[in-house]
N, C-alpha and C positions, 0 to 999 in steps of 0.2 A: 792629767785628765783633760779631755777636750772641752771646749765650750759646749754647753748643753742648753737647747731651747725646748721648753715645754709648752705645747699648745693646750687648749682647754681640755681636751680629752686626756692628755698626759697628766695635767694637773689634777684631774679627778682621781687618778691612780696614786699620785703623790700626797694628796690631801683628802683622803676618803671621808674624813669627819666633817667636811665642808658641805656635803650634799651637792645639789645641782647648781647653786648660785655661787660659784667661784668667780670673783670679780674680774681679775685680769684675763685678757685674751691670750697673752704670751708672757712667759717669764724666762729670761735667759740667765743662766748661771755661769760665772767666770770659771776658767780652768782650775783655779785653786779653791773654788767653792766658798770664797770669802765675800763675794759681792754678787749682786743680781740686779737686773733691770726688767721692768714690766711695761707692757703696753696695754691700755684699755681704751676701747672706743665703743661707747654706748650709742647705738643707732636709735633713731626714732622708731618706736614700736618694738624695742628690744624683746626678743622672745624668751630671754633668760630672766626677765624680771628685774634687771638692774636699774631700770628707770624708777623703780620704787625708792631708790637712794637719792633722788633729786628733790630739791626744794625750789620755791619760786623766789626770785629777787624782787626788788621794788617795782620793776617794770613788768612783772608777771612772767619773765622768761625762766626756763628751767636751768638751774645750776646744781652742781654737786652739793649735797648737804655735807658740811665739812667733816663730821665724824667718819663718814664713809670713805673719804679720801684716805684717812688713817687706816681704815680697814683694808683698803686696796694695798697700801704699803705694807701692812702686816702680812698679807698674803704674798707680797713680793719677797719678803724675807724668810718666811717659814720654810720654803724648799731648801734653803741653806742649812737647815738644822737636821735634815733627814738622817744623815749618818750618825748623828748624836742621839737621836730620839729612841732608836730601837723600835720596840712595839708600842711605845707611848705616843701621845699626841701633844702638840705645843699648846700651852695655855698662857695668855698674856697677863702679866702681873702689874705692869706699869708703863705709862707713857709720860715722858718728861720733856721740858723745854719745847713745848709745841708752839709753833708760830704758823699763822695762816695769812700771809701778806696780801693775797689776791684771791678773787672769786674764780672758780673754774666752771666754764659753761659745760653743761651735762653732756652735750652731744659732740664735743670736740675731743680729739685724742689726748689722753692723759698718760704721761710717762713717769714711772716710779723707779726709785733707786733704793737699794738697801746694801749696807756693808756690815758684816759681822765683826764686832770689835772685842767681844769677850765670850769665852766658853769656860764655865767653871761650875763644877758640882751640880750639873743638871739645870743651871741657869745660863741664859744667853742674853747678850745685849747687842743690838745693832742700831746704827744710825740710818735714818730714812729721809727722803725728800721726794717731791713730785713737782712737775711743771706741766703747764697747759698753755698752748699758744705762745711759747717762749717765756712765760712768766712763772716764777716760783709761786706755788700755791700751798705748800705745806712742808715743814721740816719738823722732825721729832726724833727723840731717842726712845727706843722700845726695849723693854725687858720682858723676857718670857721664861717660863718654867716648863716642866713636862709632867704629865700625869697619865695614868692608865685609864682607858675608857671605862673600865668597871668602877674606878674611883669616882669619875665624873657622874656616872649614872646613879651612884648611891645617894646623892643629895636629894632629900625629900622636898616635895612642894609644900610651902608654908603660906597659906592664904591668910588674909585678915580674919580675925575673930571678933564678933560683936559689932556694935554700931560705932562708927567714927564720927565725931563732931566735924561737920564739913559743909562746904558749899561747892556745887559742881563747877568745873572749869568749862565754860562755854566754848563752842568751836571758834567764835570770833577772836578769842584771846590768842590763839595760835594759828590764825587763818592762813598764814603764809606757808604752812606745811599741810600736806594731806593727812587724813585722820590717822593712818598707820604710823606716822612719824610724830604724833603728839603724845608725849610720855608724861602726861599729868591728867588725872581724873578729877581730883577734888582738892580744894584748899582746906587744910585741917587746922592751921594756926598761922596767924600773922601778927607781928609785933613791930609797928612802925618805928618805935623809939629805938629799937635795937637793929632794925633793918633785917629782921629774920622772918622767913616764910617756910612753911612746911606743906608739902602736897603729898597726896596718896596716889599710887599708881599700881594697877594690876596688869601684868603682861598677859594679853589674851592667849588662850591655848590655840586659837585658830589664826593667830597673827601670821601674815604672809612670810615672815622670816623664820618661823619655827621649823619648817620642813627643810631649810637650807643651811642650818648651822648646827653641827653636831646632831644629825638626824637620829642617831641611836640614843642620845641623851636629852635632846630638845633643850638646849640652853639659850638664854637670852644673850644676844651679842653684847659684849662689853661696851662697844662704842654707843649703843643705844642708852646705856646708863649714863655715859658722859652727856648725851643729848638730853636725858631727863633732868640732869642738874642745870643745863642751859635753859631748859623750859621753865624750871622753877625760878631761875634768876630773872628771866624776862617777865614772868608774872609778878615777881617781887618789884621789879622796876616800875611796872605799871601801877601796882597796888599802892606803892609808897610815893608816887608822884615824882620819880626821878627822871631827869632828862640827860641826854648824851650817853656816852659809854659808861658801863658799870663793870665792877669787879666783884665776882662772887667766890666765896669759899664755902664748902659744905660737903655733903656726901649723901649716901643712901644707907639706911639700916632697915632691919625688919621690925615688926611690931614688938618683938621681945627685946629689942635694943641691940641685937647682934649686928656688927658692921659688915656691910657688903662692899663698899668702896668709899674713897674720899677724894675730893678735888680741891686743889689749891689755885687761887688766882686765875679763875676763868674770866676772860674779858669778852663782853658782848658789845659790839659797835652797831648802833642803829644807822641804817641807810634807807631813807625814804620810808620810814616806819617799819622796816624789816630788820631783824637782828642778824649780824654776821658774827660768827664765832671767830674772833681774831687771834686768840692765844690762850694757852693754859699752862701754868707752871708745872703741875704734876697731877696725874690721875693714877691712883693705886687701887687695885682690885683685891679684895680679901677672900671672897668665896663666890662660886658661880650662882646664877639665878636661873630658876626654872619657870617656864610658862605657868601661870596660875599663882605665882608668888605675889604676896602683898608687900609693897615697898613704900617706905617713908623717905621722901626726898626733901632734904633740908638745906637751906642756904642762908648765908648772911651776905647782903649786897651793900656796896658803897659806890658813890660816884668815882670814876677813874680820875685820878689827879691830873 
């Protein structure tokens, strides 16, 4: 097969479950369909809404919010799976060995790479990396499965029931991100002796990402759940008076205790009072989340050795 380059319009045909907000501008597939490269350049005033994926650094400049670099790399790799998926769509089940050695300016070209390393029984593994301005900004291994859209659509919305003991998370606590990227509403439990913190979050039904991720099923992006754990870790660091980098382990569950996802060894490094997501050993998703779901985000944090 020849090399195949997919522009944004072609990607909409290959990834119909992604809605309007497909992050890469171009994805090029190798002749053997085992590797791919993407190019993403988010201009100032981007009309596709990709600027929503940026945060501010300590100087107030816009940079990529790290989980969305992983999202761009996921979309770099998904086209490699097309002949394996049939009528199903790809759903990501795990990110592992994630390292983010450098910050990526939001409005500079980002180049992504993916290589398919395993295809077995409806599960796929590929390695990914991204660079910006000649610097490595993310490496990770991705595992994906497949599911029918009807199966994804069948998950019910499960909001919180009853009154939760809580205190609101004020805007100042996560002020380095815009409101749509703050995935913590209320602190429901804090145990300084154990370094444990739990926050509640409800993904709004009118969130700007809702219309652009599985529009037929309206799912919460998995990387925003990763970000929710990072938010809880940063709140715990502040609440418990920790300084320097912290390591967090935890996850997300529903009010009934069912597990949504878990995270191991998430490292946050503060730079000028702003956290940078530096690495994560593993992120595993158990089931999808719908807008309107009530989520309990729980972490245990320790100072990084």
